[in-house]
C-alpha positions in Angstrom: -0.1 0.1 0.3 1.2 3.5 -1.0 1.9 5.9 2.1 1.3 9.5 1.9 3.1 11.6 4.8 2.7 15.3 5.4 5.5 16.8 7.7 3.9 20.2 9.0 3.7 22.2 12.2 0.5 24.3 13.6 0.1 27.7 12.4 1.9 27.4 8.9 -0.2 28.6 6.0 1.5 26.7 3.3 1.0 23.3 4.9 -2.6 24.3 5.3 -2.2 25.1 1.5 -0.5 21.8 1.2 -3.2 19.9 2.7 -5.8 21.4 0.7 -4.2 20.3 -2.6 -3.6 16.6 -0.8 -7.3 16.4 0.3 -8.1 17.7 -3.6 -6.1 14.9 -5.1 -6.1 11.6 -2.7 -9.8 10.7 -3.4 -8.4 9.9 -6.9 -6.2 7.5 -5.4 -8.6 5.4 -2.7 -5.8 3.1 -1.9 -3.1 5.8 -0.7 -3.0 5.8 3.2 -2.6 9.6 4.8 -0.4 10.6 7.7 0.7 13.8 9.2 3.6 14.3 11.4 4.3 17.8 13.3 8.0 19.2 13.7 6.7 20.1 17.0 6.4 16.6 18.3 9.7 15.3 17.1 13.0 17.0 17.7 14.8 15.0 14.8 11.8 16.1 12.5 12.7 19.5 13.4 16.2 19.8 13.2 15.6 18.2 9.5 12.7 20.0 8.5 12.5 23.3 10.3 13.2 25.6 7.2 11.5 23.0 4.5 7.9 22.6 5.6 5.7 21.4 4.5 7.3 18.1 3.3 5.5 15.4 1.3 6.6 12.4 1.4 5.8 9.2 -0.7 6.5 5.6 0.9 9.0 7.8 3.1 10.5 9.5 0.1 10.6 13.4 -0.3 8.2 14.2 -3.1 8.2 18.1 -2.4 8.9 20.7 0.1 7.0 24.3 0.5 4.3 24.1 -2.5 2.4 20.9 -3.3 1.2 21.0 -7.2 -1.9 19.1 -7.9 -0.9 17.7 -11.4 2.8 16.5 -9.8 1.4 15.0 -7.2 -1.2 12.9 -9.2 1.6 12.0 -11.4 3.6 10.6 -8.3 0.7 8.7 -6.8 -0.3 7.2 -10.2 3.5 5.9 -10.3 3.6 4.6 -6.8 0.3 2.8 -7.1 1.1 0.9 -10.0 
């Protein structure tokens, strides 16, 4: 099963935008699991991604940082779910 993870922090408008794009695209891929992690809850994530959020991972690999493009996300999820 393909897994998409959004790494974010509360109050981040780019994170909210990323979640909106993910919510728009994900219904097209019903087999994809989604998870969210906050950099505030994990010191290692904070150190690694403090300047890069939001980060979108697909199967634990970085798909994108900062801005999520719906078409690029669709293409990546289609490839991951084949």
